[in-house]
C-alpha distance (Angstrom), angle and dihedral (degrees) to the residues before:
residue distance angle dihedral
M1 . . .
L2 3.81 . .
Y3 3.82 117.9 .
R4 3.80 126.0 -166.2
V5 3.78 113.7 -166.0
E6 3.74 145.7 154.9
G7 3.77 106.7 -122.4
I8 3.78 145.9 172.9
V9 3.79 121.3 -143.3
L10 3.80 109.5 -120.7
R11 3.79 99.1 171.4
T12 3.79 141.5 2.4
M13 3.78 132.4 -160.5
D14 3.77 133.8 -179.5
Y15 3.79 117.6 -107.1
G16 3.77 117.1 -168.3
E17 3.78 120.2 -36.7
T18 3.79 99.7 -49.7
H19 3.79 110.3 15.4
K20 3.80 136.9 81.0
I21 3.78 134.9 -158.8
I22 3.78 115.8 -142.2
T23 3.79 127.1 -164.8
L24 3.79 111.9 -141.8
I25 3.77 132.1 -166.6
T26 3.79 104.0 -151.2
N27 3.78 139.9 -163.8
N28 3.81 96.0 -123.7
S29 3.81 111.8 8.5
G30 3.79 105.4 51.9
K31 3.78 119.4 -128.5
V32 3.80 115.7 -23.1
G33 3.78 140.8 174.0
V34 3.80 116.2 -131.1
L35 3.81 129.4 -170.6
V36 3.81 112.4 -134.4
R37 3.79 108.0 -162.3
G38 3.80 117.1 -143.1
A39 3.81 93.4 3.5
K40 3.82 91.9 135.8
K41 3.80 92.5 58.7
V42 3.81 113.2 103.9
R43 3.79 94.0 -129.8
S44 3.78 96.9 38.8
K45 3.80 113.7 134.3
H46 3.79 87.4 -142.4
A47 3.82 98.3 50.1
S48 3.81 94.1 96.5
L49 3.81 91.5 46.4
A50 3.79 90.5 60.7
Q51 3.81 94.2 58.6
P52 3.81 118.8 114.0
F53 3.83 115.9 -97.6
T54 3.83 94.0 18.1
Y55 3.80 113.1 147.9
G56 3.79 116.1 -154.7
E57 3.78 151.3 125.7
F58 3.80 113.0 -81.6
S59 3.79 131.7 -170.0
F60 3.79 116.2 -167.1
V61 3.77 140.4 161.8
R62 3.78 116.8 -123.7
N63 3.77 134.6 164.4
T64 3.79 101.7 164.6
G65 3.77 129.9 -20.0
L66 3.79 118.4 -5.6
G67 3.80 120.6 27.3
T68 3.81 126.6 -144.9
L69 3.79 119.5 -133.4
Q70 3.81 117.0 -120.6
T71 3.80 104.4 171.4
A72 3.79 136.5 -11.8
E73 3.79 141.4 178.3
I74 3.79 127.9 -160.4
I75 3.80 116.4 -122.7
S76 3.81 94.6 176.7
S77 3.78 125.0 -1.7
N78 3.82 92.4 -161.0
H79 3.80 85.6 -147.3
S80 3.80 93.6 165.5
L81 3.81 89.6 62.6
R82 3.80 88.9 63.6
S83 3.82 99.9 37.4
D84 3.83 100.3 52.3
L85 3.81 116.9 67.2
D86 3.81 97.1 -143.2
L87 3.80 93.8 44.0
S88 3.80 91.8 44.9
A89 3.81 92.1 51.0
H90 3.80 93.1 49.5
A91 3.82 94.1 42.5
S92 3.81 90.9 49.5
Y93 3.79 90.5 51.7
I94 3.80 91.8 47.4
A95 3.81 91.5 49.1
E96 3.81 93.3 48.3
L97 3.80 91.9 45.4
T98 3.81 88.7 53.1
D99 3.79 93.4 45.2
R100 3.80 95.3 47.2
G101 3.79 100.5 29.9
I102 3.79 99.5 50.9
L103 3.79 116.7 56.8
E104 3.79 118.5 -131.4
D105 3.80 95.3 -113.2
E106 3.83 91.7 47.2
V107 3.80 97.6 58.4
N108 3.79 115.5 111.7
V109 3.80 138.4 162.0
Q110 3.82 91.2 -81.3
H111 3.81 91.3 61.7
F112 3.80 90.6 48.4
E113 3.81 94.2 48.0
Q114 3.80 94.0 47.8
L115 3.81 92.5 50.3
K116 3.81 92.1 45.9
A117 3.80 90.3 51.8
C118 3.81 91.2 45.8
F119 3.81 93.3 54.6
A120 3.81 90.4 44.3
A121 3.81 90.5 53.6
L122 3.80 91.2 50.1
S123 3.81 90.8 48.4
D124 3.82 90.3 49.7
G125 3.79 90.8 59.2
K126 3.79 100.1 -107.3
D127 3.81 116.9 154.6
F128 3.82 102.6 -69.7
E129 3.80 93.9 -154.7
V130 3.81 93.0 53.7
I131 3.81 92.6 43.7
T132 3.79 90.2 51.0
Q133 3.81 91.6 50.0
L134 3.79 91.0 49.6
Y135 3.79 92.2 50.1
E136 3.81 93.1 46.1
L137 3.79 88.2 55.9
K138 3.82 90.3 48.0
V139 3.80 90.0 54.4
L140 3.81 89.9 52.9
Q141 3.80 89.3 49.6
M142 3.80 94.6 45.3
T143 3.81 92.6 49.4
G144 3.79 93.3 51.1
Y145 3.81 97.6 -103.2
S146 3.79 99.6 105.6
P147 3.81 106.6 160.6
V148 3.79 118.4 -117.8
V149 3.81 104.4 -123.5
E150 3.81 101.9 148.8
E151 3.82 97.4 73.9
C152 3.78 141.7 -3.7
I153 3.77 107.7 -62.1
H154 3.82 91.0 -140.6
C155 3.79 107.1 41.3
G156 3.81 105.4 10.2
N157 3.80 94.2 -118.1
H158 3.81 112.7 162.1
V159 3.81 95.8 -165.6
G160 3.82 119.4 94.2
P161 2.90 166.7 -131.1
F162 3.79 93.6 113.6
K163 3.78 138.2 -172.6
M164 3.80 127.7 -155.9
S165 3.78 121.6 -115.2
F166 3.80 108.2 -161.8
Y167 3.80 94.8 -170.3
S168 3.78 95.0 45.6
G169 3.79 89.2 46.2
G170 3.78 100.9 -127.7
I171 3.78 151.1 41.5
M172 3.79 126.6 -57.2
C173 3.79 128.3 -157.8
S174 3.79 123.8 -123.3
R175 3.79 92.1 -98.7
C176 3.81 94.6 55.0
S177 3.80 96.4 37.5
S178 3.80 100.0 47.6
N179 3.81 95.5 102.7
D180 3.82 99.9 36.6
A181 3.81 113.3 93.0
S182 3.82 92.7 -178.7
L183 3.81 93.5 71.9
V184 3.80 122.1 98.9
L185 3.77 129.4 -142.6
I186 3.79 118.0 -107.4
S187 3.79 122.7 -158.1
D188 3.79 122.4 -131.5
S189 3.81 91.2 -115.5
A190 3.81 93.5 51.9
L191 3.80 91.8 46.5
K192 3.81 91.8 50.4
L193 3.80 90.5 50.3
L194 3.80 93.1 49.0
R195 3.79 89.2 53.1
F196 3.81 90.1 47.0
F197 3.82 93.2 46.8
K198 3.81 92.3 52.6
G199 3.79 90.7 63.3
I200 3.80 97.6 45.7
D201 3.79 121.8 103.6
M202 3.81 109.4 -146.1
R203 3.81 87.9 -133.5
R204 3.81 91.3 64.4
I205 3.79 102.6 46.1
G206 3.77 118.1 143.7
N207 3.78 126.6 -173.4
I208 3.80 109.0 -61.0
T209 3.80 119.4 -166.9
I210 3.80 117.4 -159.6
S211 3.80 129.1 170.7
A212 3.80 117.5 -106.7
E213 3.81 90.8 -116.5
T214 3.81 93.4 53.7
K215 3.83 92.4 44.9
K216 3.79 88.9 54.3
E217 3.80 90.8 50.4
L218 3.81 92.6 47.6
T219 3.79 91.3 50.8
F220 3.80 90.4 51.7
L221 3.81 93.0 47.8
I222 3.80 98.5 44.3
R223 3.80 94.7 44.6
G224 3.77 90.2 46.8
L225 3.80 87.6 57.0
I226 3.82 91.8 46.8
D227 3.81 91.7 50.2
A228 3.80 93.1 48.6
Q229 3.81 98.6 40.5
L230 3.81 103.4 34.2
G231 3.81 101.2 24.4
L232 3.80 95.4 -151.1
K233 3.80 127.0 162.2
L234 3.80 105.5 -155.5
K235 3.80 123.7 -173.4
S236 3.79 90.7 -153.8
R237 3.81 89.9 55.1
Q238 3.79 91.1 55.7
F239 3.80 90.7 51.0
L240 3.80 91.0 47.4
D241 3.80 91.5 50.8
N242 3.81 91.7 49.1
L243 3.79 90.7 48.0
G244 3.79 89.9 54.0
K245 3.80 91.1 54.1
L246 3.82 89.9 58.6
V247 3.82 93.7 57.2
């Protein structure tokens, strides 16, 4: 069966001496693996299509399992996401989080659109730390683990101060959190931003300015939720963390 899709390359792997297999997140066919014949050859017309983060139109034949590429055209190469170390590290983490965090049969057009907008925002020079935090939160929302940050997850209390419970997946008021030493404090500014982030569509992101201290807190909170709720061990995350220690 012939498929025609818009897709973004999440992952590539060598196959044999001259071929590659790419994993695409698509606008209408979920997440699929596609064999790109000859992609490892220097002069291959498909070599650039098999690069991570490439956004394009792909036509492939697939009955079951792996598809085989027929034709393709690049819409955006997202070259800057591969040429800049910081952007490449964040884009690699975002791609792996998408690939590992969202199951193949769960992928829909919303996942595709949010990732496309995320990569576009990174390419446009928006703050890569903030964009990554926003997308991490979108992955939690899209996988059904949206954190409860509007009220106490136990009693519904709207009055702070609050602490974050990673394993419960939300905030808890002082009354409910008094005997739980595993909870972490959350500042008013971080809590307001988490509430704000939950309502943002990645396709409508403006320029968001956040202090370095609050960005650090948001990263800690959101990744704590990802670790507790999704339980993923990502190689790209380890590299990103090590890169941050060098700054």
